[in-house]
Every structure is written in structure tokens, then in C-alpha cells.
Residue, then its C-alpha position, 0 to 999 in steps of 0.5 A: x386732426x384725426x391723426x394727431x388724435x390716434x398718434x397722441x392716443x398711442x403715445x400715450x398707451x406707450x407712455x403707460x406701459x413704460x414702468x419707469x416713466x409711470x413709475x417716476x411721474x405718478x408713484x414717486x412723487x405720491x411716495x415721497x409726499x407721504x414721507x414728508x408729511x409722516x416725518x414732518x407732518x403739515x402744521x403751520x411752522x414759523x421757519x416757513x416765510x408763508x405764515x400759516x403753511x407747513x412742510x406739505x403745503x411746501x412739498x406739493x408745489x415743489x414736488x409738481x416741479x420734480x414731476x416735469x423734470x422727470x417727464x422732461x429728462x427721463x420720459x421724453x428723451x428715452x421715448x424719442x431715442x427709443x423710437x429713432x433707434x427702432x427706426x419708427x421716426x424714420x417711418x414716420x417721415x415717410x407718411x403723409x404725417x407732418x413733423x408737427x403733428x408728432x411734436x404735438x402729439x408727444x407734448x400733449x401726452x407730456x403735458x397729460x402725464x405730468x398733469x396727472x402726476x400734479x393732480x395725484x399729489x395735490x389730492x393725496x396732499x388734501x385728503x391726507x394732510x389738510x394741503x392749504x393753498x395761498x395763491x390764484x389758480x390761473x397763476x399757479x396753472x401758468x406757472x406750471x405751464x411755463x416750467x413745462x414747455x421749458x423743461x420740455x425743450x431740454x428733453x428735447x435737446x437730450x433727445x437730440x443728442x442721444x444715439x441710442x435709448x440707453x445714452x438717452x437714459x444715462x444723460x437724462x438721469x445724470x441731469x435730473x437726479x442732482x438736480x432732484x436733491x440740490x434744488x431744494x426740492x427734496x432736501x432744504x437748501x439752507x442745510x448746504x454749504x454756502x458753495x453749494x446753495x451757489x450751485x443750487x441757484x442756477x439749476x433749472x429746477x431750483x427755478x421751477x421749484x421757485x416759480x411754483x411755490x411763489x405762485x403757490x403762495x401768492x408771492x405775486x409776479x414782481x417778485x418771481x420775474x428772475x426765475x421767469x426770465x431764467x425759464x423763458x431763456x430756457x425755453x427759447x434756447x432749448x427750442x432752438x437747439x432742438x430744431x437745429x439738432x433734432x434727427x429723425x434717423 
């Protein structure tokens, strides 16, 4: 347990010292929220299905998905591939530490970073724009946890396939940034052509945004089963592929 704690602390320090990971997890979503709030405000708007909620109320749970995407598709692949490239993972294998200890520490740091980003966005939304919440706290936490582990599994698949840190960065960005604009997290899908909406419907980040917003507004589990099953399949498939493909050197 002491080894797990020490490794977690070291991994957290490495995350904080990585400018790109720190920016896209903590700063970028908050800047997006401030921009959306400055343009649209947060007055209740009848264009939304949820009566009594505004633009910022919809943006905050969506940006929680964006934060998970940055951690899973940018931070995890880049840091893991970098450690492998610098032979650090190979050194881990020569110590008494088990592979489970390494992954537990890495996932713990990823969760901590995502939670920090989500809390920051929520606080800014509440203080600056009077953020509203219409769901249950337990349901929202469960939706966040499921979305996180599903996305993290995908991140480890990329980390397993990428031979170098630079390659991991390129793959992660190529996967993440199209989803950022096509998932409905930053740009309304209603304004897209019909064929592009069909593309959006099958993207993982779209499912995360739907689950997070559904939990945030208390839509009920019954209406979210397709997205939940999608994320469950993503988790299982990603985990199995990661276990099979992961390389220490």
C-alpha cells in the first residue's frame, strides 16, 4: 500500500508538471465555459428540452465529458508512451512492484485530474453564472465514473499501440479533437447536416455527453440505456485490448 501511495504521488507530480495536460484538463474547459457564458448567458431558454435551464447548465455536464476526453486520450497515452520510451516502464518491471500497482496509481491520478477539472468548471459555473442542477448527486457521480473508466480504457489502447510519446500525442489528438466539435459538447449537433449528425451519434464523446447531461437533469436511467450499454461495451472492449496489447518496453 505504501508503494502504491508513493507511486501515485509521483505520478500526480508528473501530471502537474506537464503543461499540455494541465492546461487541457483544468484551464481549457473553464475558458470554454466562460466564453459560452459570456455569449449566451444562463437565462432559462425554451430551446432546451429541460424547462428552466440555460446554456451554461447544459455546458457544464458536457464539459465534464470533454475533461474526461483530455485525460483519457491525451494525458494517459502521452505519459505512458513517454515512460515506455524512456525505459521507465522497463525499470518498473524489475522492481517488486506489481503491474496492478502501476495501473492503480495511474488510474487514480487520472481520476483525480478529471475530478479536479470537473469541480473547477462546476464552481466557476455556479459562482459566475448561477449554475443549476436538476438531477441526483449519486446518479451524476455514477455517470461520471462509468464515462471515466470507459474512456480510460480507450486511452490505454492508444498507449499500448503508440511506439513513442510523439506518436501517442498525434493519435490522441486525431481521435479527440474531431469528437470535441462533433459530439455536441462545444457545437450544437442540431446545426449540423443530417449525415454529420449520424456520424456524431456513434462517437464515444457523444455518448458521454448524453449520459452526463441525462444524469445532470435527472432524465432517468431508462432513457439512457443505449448510451450506458455503449460505454459498458467500450469499457470491456478497451480493457481486453489493453491487457492483450500493453507493452512495458
